[in-house]
C-alpha positions as CSV (number, residue, x, y, z in Angstrom):
1,V,-11.0,-8.8,-3.8
2,A,-12.3,-11.2,-5.8
3,A,-10.5,-12.3,-9.4
4,R,-11.9,-10.3,-12.0
5,E,-11.3,-8.9,-15.4
6,G,-7.7,-6.8,-15.1
7,F,-6.9,-8.1,-11.4
8,G,-5.3,-11.0,-10.9
9,G,-6.6,-10.8,-7.3
10,P,-5.0,-11.1,-3.9
11,D,-4.1,-15.2,-5.0
12,A,-1.9,-14.4,-7.6
13,P,-1.5,-10.0,-8.0
14,M,0.0,-8.3,-11.7
15,A,1.6,-6.0,-11.8
16,T,-0.9,-3.6,-12.1
17,D,-2.4,-4.9,-9.6
18,L,1.1,-4.1,-7.8
19,Y,1.7,-0.7,-8.7
20,L,-2.1,0.6,-8.1
21,S,-1.8,-1.1,-3.9
22,I,1.8,1.7,-4.2
23,L,-0.2,4.4,-5.7
24,L,-2.9,4.4,-3.0
25,R,-0.6,5.4,-0.6
26,W,0.4,8.7,-1.9
27,P,-2.8,10.5,-1.6
28,A,-3.2,9.4,2.3
29,L,0.2,11.1,3.0
30,Y,0.8,13.8,0.8
31,P,0.8,16.8,0.6
32,R,1.2,17.0,3.5
33,G,-1.7,18.3,5.5
34,Q,-4.0,17.8,2.9
35,S,-4.8,14.4,2.7
36,G,-7.6,14.5,4.8
37,W,-10.0,14.0,1.5
38,Y,-8.9,10.8,0.8
39,D,-10.4,7.7,2.6
40,L,-9.6,4.2,1.6
41,A,-12.5,2.7,3.3
42,K,-14.6,4.1,1.1
43,F,-13.2,2.1,-1.8
44,P,-13.7,-1.7,-0.3
45,A,-11.9,-3.5,-3.3
46,L,-9.0,-1.5,-3.4
47,L,-9.1,-1.7,0.3
48,A,-8.5,-5.3,0.0
49,L,-6.4,-4.8,-2.7
50,A,-3.9,-2.9,-0.1
51,K,-4.3,-5.3,2.2
52,A,-3.2,-8.9,0.1
53,V,-0.5,-7.0,-1.2
54,E,0.9,-5.4,2.2
55,A,0.4,-9.2,3.4
56,R,2.6,-10.6,0.9
57,P,6.0,-12.3,2.9
58,S,8.0,-9.5,-0.6
59,M,6.0,-6.7,0.7
60,T,6.6,-7.1,4.5
61,A,10.2,-7.4,3.9
62,C,10.0,-4.7,2.1
63,S,8.2,-1.9,4.1
64,M,10.9,-3.0,7.1
65,A,13.8,-2.1,5.2
66,E,12.4,1.2,4.0
67,G,10.8,1.5,7.5
68,L,6.6,2.4,6.5
69,G,5.5,0.6,8.8
70,S,2.9,-2.7,9.3
71,T,0.2,-1.4,7.0
72,P,1.8,0.6,4.6
73,L,-0.5,0.8,1.5
74,S,-3.9,0.0,3.7
75,N,-2.8,3.0,6.4
76,P,0.2,4.5,5.6
77,S,2.3,6.7,8.0
78,L,5.3,8.5,6.9
79,P,8.3,6.8,6.6
80,T,11.2,6.4,9.5
81,P,14.2,4.4,7.4
82,P,16.2,2.8,10.3
83,E,19.3,4.1,10.8
84,G,22.1,4.0,7.6
85,S,19.4,4.5,5.0
86,A,19.7,7.4,2.8
87,L,16.6,9.9,3.7
């Protein structure tokens, strides 16, 4: 994502970038069976933001801890938390 007003870009994400990227996960998954309308690929800047955020070490660690898979934002799947996690 090229740096522009309101967005910090992949090297310096702002809190809003991080929050927005997390919000992109929900319409891809919920409500179950009714998310076929959602295609993040139609929004290249948002897809790039999602990929940049999910590549950050902090997001990788979070994704592993929560069982979110390797593409939790750009191509999300339902969580599969590790054994012992609360559901």
